[in-house]
C-alpha positions in Angstrom: 1.2 14.5 29.4 4.6 13.6 27.9 3.7 10.3 26.2 6.7 9.6 24.0 9.2 9.7 26.9 7.0 7.5 29.1 8.0 3.8 29.3 4.4 2.7 29.8 3.4 4.1 26.4 6.0 2.0 24.7 5.0 -1.1 26.7 1.4 -0.6 25.9 2.2 -0.1 22.2 4.2 -3.4 22.1 1.5 -5.3 23.9 -1.2 -3.9 21.6 0.6 -5.0 18.5 1.6 -8.3 19.9 -2.0 -9.1 20.9 -3.3 -7.8 17.6 -1.1 -10.0 15.5 -1.9 -13.1 17.7 -5.7 -12.7 17.5 -6.5 -12.9 13.7 -10.0 -11.6 13.3 -10.7 -12.9 16.8 -9.2 -16.4 16.2 -6.1 -17.2 18.2 -3.2 -17.9 15.9 -2.1 -20.9 17.9 -5.3 -22.6 16.8 -4.4 -21.9 13.2 -1.0 -23.6 13.7 -2.6 -26.5 15.6 -5.1 -27.0 12.8 -2.2 -27.0 10.2 -0.3 -29.7 12.2 -3.0 -32.0 13.4 -6.1 -31.2 11.2 -9.0 -33.3 12.4 -10.8 -31.8 15.4 -8.5 -28.8 15.5 -9.4 -27.9 11.9 -13.1 -28.2 12.8 -12.6 -26.0 15.8 -10.8 -23.4 13.6 -13.6 -23.4 11.0 -16.4 -23.1 13.6 -14.6 -20.3 15.5 -13.7 -18.5 12.3 -17.3 -18.7 11.1 -18.6 -17.3 14.4 -16.2 -14.3 14.3 -16.7 -13.6 10.6 -20.5 -13.6 11.1 -20.1 -11.4 14.2 -17.9 -8.8 12.4 -20.1 -8.7 9.3 -23.3 -8.4 11.4 -21.8 -5.5 13.4 -20.7 -3.8 10.1 -24.2 -4.3 8.6 -26.2 -3.0 11.5 -24.1 -0.2 12.8 -21.2 0.2 10.4 -22.1 3.8 9.3 -22.4 5.0 12.9 -19.1 3.4 13.8 -17.5 4.9 10.7 -18.8 8.3 11.6 -17.6 8.1 15.2 -14.2 6.8 14.2 -13.7 9.5 11.6 -14.8 12.2 14.2 -12.4 10.8 16.8 -9.5 10.4 14.5 -10.0 13.9 13.1 -10.2 15.3 16.6 -7.0 13.6 17.6 -5.3 14.8 14.5 -6.3 18.4 15.1 -5.5 18.4 18.8 -2.2 16.6 18.1 -0.7 18.1 15.0 -2.5 21.5 14.8 -2.6 22.4 18.5 0.5 20.4 19.5 -0.9 18.2 22.2 1.6 15.3 22.5 -0.9 13.0 24.2 -3.3 13.3 21.2 -0.4 12.6 18.8 0.4 9.5 20.8 -3.2 8.3 20.8 -3.5 9.0 17.0 -0.4 7.0 16.3 -2.1 4.1 18.0 -5.7 4.6 16.9 -5.2 5.2 13.2 -3.3 2.0 12.4 -5.7 0.0 14.6 -8.5 1.4 12.5 -6.7 0.1 9.4 -6.5 -3.3 11.1 -10.2 -3.2 11.7 -10.9 -2.5 8.0 -8.5 -5.3 7.0 -10.3 -7.7 9.4 -13.6 -6.7 8.0 -12.3 -7.4 4.5 -10.9 -10.7 5.5 -14.1 -11.8 7.1 -16.1 -10.8 4.0 -13.7 -12.8 1.8 -13.9 -15.9 4.1 -17.7 -15.8 4.1 -18.2 -15.0 0.4 -15.8 -17.8 -0.7 -16.8 -20.2 2.1 -13.2 -20.9 2.8 -12.3 -24.2 4.6 -9.2 -26.3 5.3 -5.9 -25.2 3.9 -7.5 -22.2 2.0 -8.9 -20.8 5.3 -5.6 -21.3 7.0 -3.8 -19.5 4.1 -6.2 -16.6 4.3 -5.7 -16.2 8.0 -2.0 -16.4 7.6 -2.1 -13.8 5.0 -4.1 -11.5 7.2 -1.7 -12.0 10.1 1.3 -11.2 7.9 -0.5 -8.0 6.6 -1.2 -7.1 10.2 2.4 -7.6 11.3 3.7 -5.5 8.4 1.3 -2.7 9.3 2.4 -3.1 12.9 6.1 -2.8 12.0 5.4 0.3 9.9 3.3 1.8 12.7 5.9 1.1 15.3 8.6 2.6 13.1 6.7 5.8 12.4 5.7 6.1 16.0 9.3 5.7 17.2 10.6 8.1 14.7 8.0 10.7 15.7 8.6 10.0 19.4 12.3 10.5 19.0 11.8 13.7 17.1 9.5 15.0 19.8 11.9 14.0 22.6 15.0 15.4 20.9 13.7 18.6 19.3 11.0 19.9 21.4 11.9 18.9 24.9 15.6 18.4 24.8 16.6 21.9 25.9 13.7 22.8 28.2 
């Protein structure tokens, strides 16, 4: 279970963050760009799709948010203990993916609440979605940096001489 020296782990990490930054709270970013360029029907499509995904996220949070929070905390705690207390490298690798994705989920929920509470439309909606995408990309860069540093540390110090 040597995760950090496995090429597939790094490919999966890159694909995960690429996909996460493209789908802004479920809305594809190319639709945001098209709405900014052409407005009209593209803007209407963006507003309808954003309203659907915001309602969906907020409904899930309202109906089962506490259960999801409990399971997420239990899973993250288990991964942390297995990875960093017991030294299981696979759990470390999963935690370094799951924890930042949990933060993206919280950011998405916050963005959905803001969009719905303020009834954002037009340029304001596009600006909010752009802001969320930039925040997600910054979190992704930090996450990839931390993961790569920890992976290099693991590969060089623990397994280099064995």
